[in-house]
N, C-alpha and C positions, 0 to 999 in steps of 0.2 A: 585877377585884375579888378579894381574897384570900379563900380558903375556910379554915375552921377545921380540917378534917380531910379526908383523901382521900375519905371517904364523903359528906361534906357537899357533894355536887355534883349537878348535873342531867344529863340526857342530853346537853344542849347542851355542857356542860363536858367530858363524856367524849369526845365527837366532836372538840371543839377540841383536847384533849390528844392524841387519836389523830392528828389532822392535824399537830400539831407534831412528833410522832415521825416521821411520813412525810416531812415537809419537811426534817428534820435527818438523816434516814437512820439513826435510832436503832434498836437491836434491842429489840423489845418483843413481848409476847404479849397476846392478846385472849381473854378468857373470856366466854362468852355462855350464858345459860340458854336451852335450846332446847325443853325439854318439862317439864311438871309434872303429876304425878298426885297429887291431894289439894291440901293447902295449902302455900304457901311464901311467903317474905318478898318475893320478886320474881317477876314473871311472865316468860314467854318473851320474849326480845329484850333483857332486861336485860344490861348489859355492864360489864366492868372492863378497863382497859388497864394492863399491868404492865411496867415496865422493871426492870432489876436494882436501880435506886435508888429508884423511887417507883411508886405505884399511884394510879389514878383510877377511881372508880366502886365499885359494890357489887352483888354478885349474891345475897348472903345477909346476915344481920345479924352475921356473924362466925364462925359455927360451921364454915364450910368454908374459912377462911382458909389453914390449914396445907396441906391436900390440894391446893387450887387453886394455891397458891404453888409447890408442887413440880411440878405439871403445867405451870405457866407457865415455870418454869426449863427444863424439858425442851423446851418449844416454842421458847424463845429459843436454847438451846444446840444442839439437834439438829434443829430444824425439824419436830418431830413434830406431828401433828394428832390429837388424841384426843377421844373422847366418853366421859365418865365418868358413871356412874349412882350417885347418893347416895340411899340409902334412909334418910330421917330418922326413919322409924318403927321402925327396928331398935334392939335393946337396946344396941348398942355406942355409940349416941349419948347414952344416958342419958335422964333424965326432964326435963320442964320446958322443952323447946325450943319456940320460937314456931312453927317449921315442923313440919308433921305430914304430910309427903308424900314422894314420890319425885321427885328432881330430876335431869334430864339436863343436863350442862354440856359445851359444846364449847370446847376450849382449843386455840388455833392461833397460829402466828407471824404477826406483822403484816407483810404484804407488799403488792404492788401490786394484789392482788385487791380491796383495800378502796378503791382510788382512784376507781372509778366511783361508789361510794357517796358519797364526799366531794364529787365533782363534782356529783352530784345535789343534795346539801344546799347547796352553794355557789350553785347556780342557783335555790334556793328550791323544789325539786321533791321529790316523794315518789318512793320506789323500793321494789322488792321484791328482796331479796337471797336467792337460791336456793343453798343449800349442801348437798352430799351428806354425810350423816352415816354411812351404811353402804351398801355396794354389793356385789352379787353379780356385777357386771360388771367384770372386771379392767381394762378400758379406761377405766373411770370411777372413779378412786380417791376415797377419802374426802377431803373438802375441795374437790372440784371445785366451781367457783362461777360463777354467771352473775347479773348484775344487770340487772333489767328496769326501764327508765325509759320510761314512756308507751308500753309495748309493745316498745321497742327493746332488744335484748340487747347487753350489754357485758361484756367479761371483761378481766382483767389478763393479763399474760404469764407470771406466776409459777406459775399453776395452769391445769389444764384447765377448760373450761366444761362445762355440762351438754349431753348429746346432744340433737339436734333433736327426736326423738320425745318425750323427757321434757319438754322445754320446751313442746311443743304441748299436752300433757295438763295442764300446770300454769298456762298463761297466764291463764285466767279467775280461778282462785283467787289467783294472784299479783297481779292487778289489784285484787281485793278487799282483799288484805293491804296493798298499798301505800296504798290509800285509807283504811284503818282504822288502820294502824300496828300491826296485830296480828302475832302470831307463831304458826305452826302447823307441825306435822310431818305429812307425808303419805308413804305408801309407794306407789311407782309400779311396777306389775307390767309387766314387759317380757320379750320372748323372749330378749333378750341378757343379762338379769339384772335382778332387782328393785333399785330404788333407794329408800332412805329419805332424804327431803329435808326440810330445814328452810327454811320460807319466812318471812322476817323483814321486816316492813313498817317502813320507815324514813321518818320525816317531818321536814321542816325545823322548827326551833324556832318555836313560836307567837310572834307579835309583839304587843306592847302599845304602843299609841299613846296617850300621855297629853297631852291638850290643856289647858294652863294654865301658870301661873307662880308660884302661891302656894306657901307652905311645906308645905301638905299633899300636894303632889306627891311630895316626897321619900320618905316612908314607903311610898307606893304603888309608887314606882319600885324601892325597896330590896327589898320583899317580892316584887314581880313578877319581878325579876331572880333572886332566890333560888329562885323557883318554876320557873325555866327560860324565862321570856319574854325575848325580845329587846326591850329597852325603848327607845322613842323619846319624848323630851319635846319637844313642839311648843309653843313659847312665843309667845303673841300680843303679848308685850312684848319688843321687840328688846334693851332694856337688861338683860333677865333671861335672855337666851339664852346664858348662860355655862356651859360644861360643868362648871366647878368648883363651881357652885351645885347641880348634880345629879350627885354622884359615882357614883351607882349606875346611871345611864342609860348605854346603849351609844352613843347619839348624842343631841345636843341641837340643835334647829333653831329659828330665828325664822321665824314664818309668819303671814300674815294668815289670819283664819278662813276666808275664801273659798278659800284655797289649801291647806288642810290635807290634802285628798285626794291631793295630789301626793306626800305622804310615805308613802303606802300602796304597798308594793312587792308584797306577796303577799296580795291581799284575802281569799282563802279561809282564810288562817292569821293574820289580823290581828283584834285586839279593841281597841276604842277606848273611852277614858273621857274625858268632857268635864268639866273641873273648873276652868274659868277664873274662876268666880264673877262673871261678867259675862253678863247675860241675852242681850244682843245678840250678843256673841262666840260664846256657846254655840249660839245659834240658827243663826248663819251657818255655823259648823263642822258642826253637825248636818245642815243642808241639803246642804252639800257632800259629806259622807260618804254620805248616803242617795242622792243623785242621781248621784254620780260614781264610787262604788265599790260593791262587793258585799260589804263587810265584814259578817259575820253578826251582830255584837253591838256595840252602842254604849251604854255606860253613862253616865248623866247624873247628876251630883251634885245634891243638893238635894231638898226635899220634893215631894210630888205637886202642891201648890199652885203651886210654881215652874214645873213643867212645864205646868200649865194656863196660866200667864201667858205662857210661851214660845210655846205654840200660839196664844194670842190675839194675841200680837205678830206671829207669822208670818202669821196670817190677815189682819191689817191691811195687811201687805205683799203680800197676794195669794197666799200660800202655805199650802196645806192638806196634811196628811200622810195618805197612804192607809193602809188597814189593814195592807197588806203591809209598809209602811215602819215602822209602829208596832210590828209584831212584832219588829223588829230593835232596838228601843229598850228599855232597862231603866232605869226610874227609879221610886222611888229606887234607886240602884245599890247592889249588895251583898246579902249574906245577913244574916239577923237573928241577930247574935251578942250583942246587948245591950251592946256596949261603945262608948261615944262618944268615947274617947280617939283622938288621931291615929293611933296604931298599931292600935288596935282597928278603926277605920273602914277603914284600909288593909287589914287582914287580912280584913275583911268583903268588900271589893271584890275582892281577889285570890282569895279563896275562890270567889266567884261566877264569876270569870274561868276558874279551873281547872275548875269544874263544867261550864261551857258548852263549854270547849275539849275536855273529855273526854266530852261528851255524857252527863253525870251529873246527878242531881237536886239534889245538895247537901244531902240530908237526913241524919238520924242513922243511922249504920250499925247501931246496936242495934235499930232499928225495921225493918230489912230482914230478909228470910228467905233470900236467896240468898247466893252467895259474895261476899266483899269485892271481889275482882277479877273482873269478868265474863269468861266464857270466850267466845272468838270462835266464831261459828257458821259455820265454813268447811268445805268438802269439796272433794275433787278431782274 
């Protein structure tokens, strides 16, 4: 799917671009927000990948394009690894900036130290990427990196890994970072020399399973893909399981409602929406997803009365839903945006999906009192 600008991309797109550069052996640089004090456009972990010809991703709204571009050129040409602090509160940046904080950015060449990260994402697994930002130990240079997958340490050959004693002290926090997708900087005090380390939680893209074959599937698939979901359309009608009919889906499959659970690859990262407009098909698909998978969210199109009818139909067939199962069902699906157009309904649904995937409430930001982006509560 074509994107309008290099910034109009998701984290999934950034990692796909990064993977393409590794596969082709291209020379590229990666810039990552590693720490923020105050407010900023992006939070720690945000990335951009830059070759000499093109860029994917964004770490600010544009105010740092020039300085970061220069650092990226140095990283590509000389292999330098730098950590630059940008104080957006300083007078030199002028007035009216959206950012009002101090931002630390890591800029580094793309090399095989990223390969364990890509392998984890390919396997549908989360990982914690541990990168040394500053070091008082000359045997552990800046840029030393270890990737932890399910507790196992992996490194590339282009860089040193973290020493065992540092890894031991960081493992618990790294596990939390991998689970939450958060990013945090910690300082490890050691006899051999202190290390300042960035722990970057990397998660596979969330998956959106759309069960249905009617026209209203398309706007949901389009907005879902634009929001970063890996979209699967599961059509209960074989004649409508044509990929050309759903150009924004990443895969299209024909499936019987009883077999829809077979399309769930990573249950903990999958969110399902049932929109077949057929009561029996939706009931069978709902039953399959509830009993055969651990997907945390199943949205069901239609009014509350329809769900009452579905439950009555299931009861007649000898199936009742437990309270624990009902907690995973959201119906009517979506947030209250007040728009009944196909695009408005799709936006309502995808908005709820994003809120659930990000463990957010979906309420108005103006009614909150805390920061827009929650800060991770992690410690070493």
